[in-house]
N, C-alpha and C positions, 0 to 999 in steps of 0.2 A: 487592560492590566489592573485597573482599579478594583474590579470585583475579585480578581485572583488574589490581589494583596489582602483584601478583607477576609477572604476564605482562609488563606494561610495563617493570618494573625489569629483568627477565631479558632482554627484547629489547634494552633499552638497554645491557646489560652493565654494570650499576651495582650496587654494594653498597648496603645500607640506609643506610650512612653517606654514600656519595656522592650518593645520591638526596636525602637530608636536606639536604646542602650545596647542591645545585641548587635545592631547593624553598625554602630559607631557613627550615627548621624543624629541630627536634632529632632525633637518632637515635631517641629514645624515641617521638616522634610518628609517624614512619614505621613503627616496630615496632607501635604501637597500630593504625594503619591496616590493616596486613597481618594482624593478629590479630582484626580486627572489633571492637576495643574502642573505636574512634572512626572517624569518616568525614571525609574531606577536605572542607573547606568549598568554597564556589563559587570563591573566588580560587585555592585550591590546585588545584582541578580544571582551571581555566583554564591554570595552569602545567603541569599534567600533559599537557594537550592540546597545548600548545606543544612539549613534549618529544617527543610522538608525531609531530608534524609535522616537527620538526627531524631526528629519527632515522629517519624513514620506517617507523614502527612500525605494523603492520597492525591497528589498533584495530577497524576495521569487521569484520574476520574474527573477532576475539576476541568481539565482540558476538554475531555469528551462531552461533558455536560454543557460547557460553554458553546461548543459547536452545535450540539443538539438544540440549544436555545436560539442560536443564530439562525438555524435552518427553520425552526418553527416560526420565527418572526417574519421570515420571507414569504410565507403563505403561498408556496408554489402550487399551481393548479394540479389536481389529482391525475390528469392525463399525462403529466410530465413526470418521468422517473428521476428521482434525486440520486445523484452520483457525486463522486469526489475525484479531484485531480491534483496531483502534486507536480510542480515544474521546478527544475533546478535554477532557472533564470527568469521565470515568469512568462506569461502568454502575451505576445504582441500581435496585434491585428486579429484577423478572423481565425476561427477554429480550423485547423488544417491537419493533414497527415504528416505529423512532425516527428514521429519516432524513427529509430533506426530500422533498417530493413529486416534485420535478424532478431526481431522480438518474438514473443510467444506466438502471435497470430499474424506476423508480418508488419509491414509499415502501416501505421494508423494513428489514431488519437485514442489514448488509453484512459479509462476511468474505472474507479472501483466502487463497489457497493457499500463499503465500510470506510469511515474516515481514517481509521488507524492504518489502513493499507497505504494511503497516500502520505500520511503524516510521517510514518517511519521510513518511507522511501526517500524523502527529501530532507530529513531533519539534520543531516550532516552538512548541508550546504547553506551558508549564511545568507545567500541571495535568493534562496528558493522561495516559492510562493505556494500557498495552499488555497484551493478553490472549491466552492460548492457549485456543482454543475447540475444541469437537467437536460433531459432529452425526450422528445416526443417520438415514439417508435411507430406511430401510425404511418402507413405507406412505405415503411422500410422492410426489406427482407432480412430476417434475423436467423442466424444459425446458432443454436444452443448446443454446445459441445459437452457431452456427459463427462463426469469425473472418472474416467477409466483409461484403458490403454489407447483408445482413439484420441483422447486429449493429448496424451504423452507423445504419440506418433505425429500428430499435427504440429506440436511444438518442435519436435525433432526435425520435421521438414523445414519449418520456417527458420530454425537456427542453423540450417545447412548441414545437418547430421546425415542426411540421405543423399548427398550429392554424388556419392560413389555408385548409386544405382539409378542415375538419371536415365530416362527412357523406358524404365520398367513400368509395368502396370501398377505396381505398388506405389512408386514415386508419383505417378500421374494421379492416383486416387487422392493423395493428400494435397497435391498441387491444385486439383480441381475442387477439393472439398469446400473451401471458403471463397472460391473465385467468383461466384455469382451472388454473393450476399453483400449487404450494406453494413451490417453489424455482426460481429462474432462475439458470443458470450461464453465464458468458461472459467474454470478455476484460475486463480492468479498464482503464478510461480514465484512466490516471494522468497525471502532468504532461506526459509526452512525447506521449501520444496525445491529450490534451486540446488541445494546440497544433495538431495535425493536424486534429482534428475541427472546431475553431473555424474553421480556414481552409476546410474543406469547406463548413460552413454559411454562411460569408461569401461563398462563390463564388470563392475564390482557387485552389482545386484541384479536380480531378475525382474521381469515384467510383473510378476505376482507380488514381489516385495514393493515395487513401485506403486502399484494400484492400492495395496493395503495401506501404504504410507499416505497416499493421496486422500484416502477415506479418513484415516485416523487424525491427520493434521487439521482437518476441518478448515480448509483454506477458504478465503472469501472469493467472491466472483468479480470478474472484470468485464466491462463492456468496451469493445474496441470498434470504433468507427473506421471502416476500411475503404470507404468511398467518400467523395466530396458531397454527395447527396446526404449521407449520414451526418457529416460534419455540419452541414447547414441546419440540421435538426437539433443541434446542441446549443445550449445557451449558458453563459457564465452568469450564475445567480449572485455570487458574492465572493470577493477575495477576503480571506480571514488572516489577519496578521498574526505571526508567531513571534513571540519574544525569545530572547536568548534563554531565559529561564525555562520556557516551554520546550525549546529545542533540546536543552540538556536532559530534561525529563524523558523526552521521546527517544533520545539516543540510548538511554539506559534501558528503556522498555524494549527497544529494538534488539539490543544485545541479549537481553534476558530471553526474549521470545526465540531468538535464533538458537541460543544454547539449549533451550527446552525442546525445540523442534528437532535439532540434530540428535539429541539424546533419545527422543521417542523414535525417530526414524531408524537409528542404529539398532534399537531393541527389535523393531519390526523386521528389519532386514536380516537380523540374526535368525529370527524365527522362520524366515522363508529363504534361507541362504541357497538351497539347491532346488527349490520348487519353481517351476516356470521356465521361461526362456530368457537368455541374455540378449542384449541389443544386437550384437554382431550375429547371433544365431537367427534373429528375426530378419535382419538385412540379408543374410546369406540365403535364407529360405525364399526370399522374394526378389531375387535378382532377375 
């Protein structure tokens, strides 16, 4: 919090005395904050957030740079891939297959390639934790799912959208697709893509609109450990604490990204309104 305080005050072009007057606290209090002898309470952090909004201070950039510096300081060996994980309540014990069954690629341990994926996923939860992770993929069987209709149909299978055609060759194809792998890698269905996927499953848009949205939204990637062997190859490198101030910023970023993504997806879907196949047509063709 100390460095963040200094960055905010510097960007606002305020002295410690001026910041203290704005915050309604003493000079000594601000000094203690910046020397890590005390931490601003929730009310003070709300006030700091208002200052960032009022002065257009790039708080989000500061958060990402802080994480980048934390990762660099860890000096993680090159053979280990750096990933990120957000947990609503924190990780207890060993890495395990903790997710719900009906997630994108089934039950597993999910990690993202970009810190913002995990940060915005858990920023609404006060007890959530953010982790820098790493994995050594040597000796693991990895399935890399392309960002196309195959990805969408694999997600459809794991979310139970194909249950109506159980027993069909089409159903079996996606049931078996990731069954022999330790790690599944593919685009992450974040808030923006979740909106498009839902519209695809509901029959509002075609597969062509879905694939074009998937490409245009430039989603990050996720690595999902789907076996205990893969989980044992994962290591927690560091837990990075998130302040109330940072969570407030991340909530706003999440909302803005969601709105931008929905708007972009709507434009793409209008352009491909009648081209391609609807989900129920694909299912019907493969009964």
